[in-house]
Structures are given as C-alpha cells and as structure tokens.
N, C-alpha and C positions, 0 to 999 in steps of 0.2 A: 430528752429528745435531741436537743442541740447543746453541745458542750460549750460553755462560756468560760472565760473570755474569748472573744474573736476580735482580731485587729484588722484593720484596713490601712490605707495610706495615712489618713489623718485621725482615725477614730478608734475607740475601743468600745465594743459591745459587751456589756457584763451584767451581772445581777445587780439589784439595787442594794444599797447599804445605808446605815444610819446617817452617814456623812453627806448624803444626797438631799436631806431634807431642806436645807437652805436654798440650793439652786432649783429644787423642784418647786418650792414655794415661789422663787423669783419668776417663774414663768406661769405656774397654774393659779397665781393670785391676780393675774391680769385678765380684765374682762374681755379683751379682744381675743383671747384663746378660745373662748366659747362662741364665737360666731357661727362656727360650723360643728361644734361638739357639744354633747350634753353637759350639763353641770353649770356651776357658778364659781366664782373666785373662791380660794381656800385661804385658810389661815395657816400660820406657821405650824400650830399645833396639828392641823389636819395633815399637812405635808409630812410631819414626823410619823404620824400614824399610817399614812400611805407607804412611805418607805419601809416601814417595819412590815406591813402586809405584803408589799411586793418582793421583799427580800426572802420572804418565807414560801413564795410561789414560783411559778415558772412562766407566767403569762405576760410579764412585762419585762422589757430589756432596757437597761440604762444605756444611753448613747452619750459617750464622754469624748471630749477633745484628748487625743493621745498624750500630748506633751504636758498638759496640766491636770489630767484625769478630772477634768471638770465636767458635770453633768450638763448637757445642753439641750436634751430631749429624751423622748423615750418611744420605743416601739411596744405595741401590744401584738402578741402572736400566740394564738391558741387553736386548738383542734376544733373543727366546725362539727356540728351534729348532722346526721349520724356519724358516729366515729369511724365506722367501716369504710367510708369513702376516701379516707386519707387526705383530706382537705383541710387546710389551715386558713385562718383569717388574720388579715394583717391590718394595723392601724398605727398612726404616729402623731405625736404632738411635739413640737419644738418651741424653744424659747425664741420670741420674735427677734432678738438681738443676734440670733445665728441662723436665721432663715435667709433664703435666697443666696447662699454661699456653696450650695451643693452637697451639704452634710447629710440631708435627709436622703436624697438620692444614694449617696455613697453608703449609707447605713442600710438602706433597703436592698441595694444590690449584693451587699456582704451578707446580710441575713439570708436572703434568697438563695444565693449559691451555696451557703453553707448548710442551709436546711435541705435543699434538694440533693446535696452530696451524700446525705445519710441513706438515700435510696428508700426511705420510708415514707416519703410525701408524694402525692401524685400532682396536687393542685394547691395553689395559694391564691386567695381571693382578697380583694379590697374594694370597698365602696367609698364614694365621696360625693358630697354635694356637688351638683353641676356647676354651681356658681363658684366652687372653690378650684380655681383655675391653676393655683400653685400645686395642690394636692394632686390633681389627675396628671399634670405635667411630670411631677416626680415618678409616678406609677408608669408612664410611658417611657421615660428616660431610663427606668430600671427594667424594661422589657416586658412589662405587663401589657395586656391587649384589652381594649374596651370591647366588652361583650354585649352591653345593652344599657338602656335607660330603664330605670326602674321608677315609674311615675308615683308620686306622692308615697314614696317608700317608707319614710320615718318622720317623726317629729320630735323636737327637743323643748319646744315652747308652745304655750298656749296664747292665744290672741286675748285682746281686751274682753272678748265676749266669753272667755273661758274654753273656747274651741281649739283643738289641735291646729297648729300652722304646720301642715305637711310639707315636705320637700322633696324634690326629684333627686335621685341619686344615680351616678354611673356605677355599672359594675364592671371591675376589672379582674383579670386572672392571668396566672402564668402556671404553665405545666411544666413537669419535670423535663419533658422532651424538649421544651423550649430553651432550657437553661444548660442541659448537659450536652 
C-alpha cells in the first residue's frame, strides 16, 4: 500500500527488522507504556518475536531517528473493516525518552501525507483515551478532526472485582480532501 522507507526532516519510517528488538524492548518493557494501551511489559525474547512478526507484515511501521537509524517508536496502520470503505486506522507508541519532542507528530504527518497521496485511501481514523492529552494533541497538530466522544468504548484492564474498567475515547479522523 505505502512504499517504505519514507523520510521526513528528522525521521525514517521503515519496515521492522531484527536489529530493532533491543530498542523495541527498551520501551515496550516499561509499565508506563501501558497506561493507555493494552498489554503488559515484554521481555527481550518477546521483542525479538514481535520484530520478526512485524517485519513479515505491513501493519506496523518502525519510526527511527534519521541520523542514527535508531527505533524510537512505531505506528500501527491497517485497513479498517469493511475494506470497501477505504478507511485506515492509525495508532502509535513511542519510547518515553523521545516523547514531547515532536517526533510522533512528524511521523503521523509524514505517514498521512504519503498514504493519502496514493489516491487509494479516503479516510484515516484514530482513537485515544480522553485522558491521554498528549495523544489527542498529536492528532490535532497532524490535522485530524475530533469527530466525537465514544463513551465507555473499550477496556484493557479489569478491576479488583474482575469487571471491565471501561474508558471513554475520542474519535479523530482526517479525510483525503483535508490533506490534498
């Protein structure tokens, strides 16, 4: 769908490779990464497996600092169902050491402009926890429009009583006509 690698001023967006296991582990092993995300901290062995899986697929994009070719985060980007609507879903996770420096916004803008330039995508959506201010600010800086509040849309954890802890999420989207 999208030809990789893609370069921006400071970043390279590329496919995952085996050399990404340690830097992927460096952030996916941190408990704070999962505050707004599903899952739990991973081991180095699990990071190696993830890199192998991601290098064989096209749903995850490695985001690397251009000068060092160092993985600092990743984007998830895949076609939403039903496929005929030409809508894609976007997500992202970054190493906390590289957050609040504009890298995520730069990567999202770069991906969106390149994806929309293919002429094959009508809409890109993203969802984020309403409490994740940094995430929804990235989307707004990248040109996404907040379309709504989805009440108790998803849960990643259960409470002490075993019941789901539902969270509210904002729905954001950008259309091809907004970018071109």
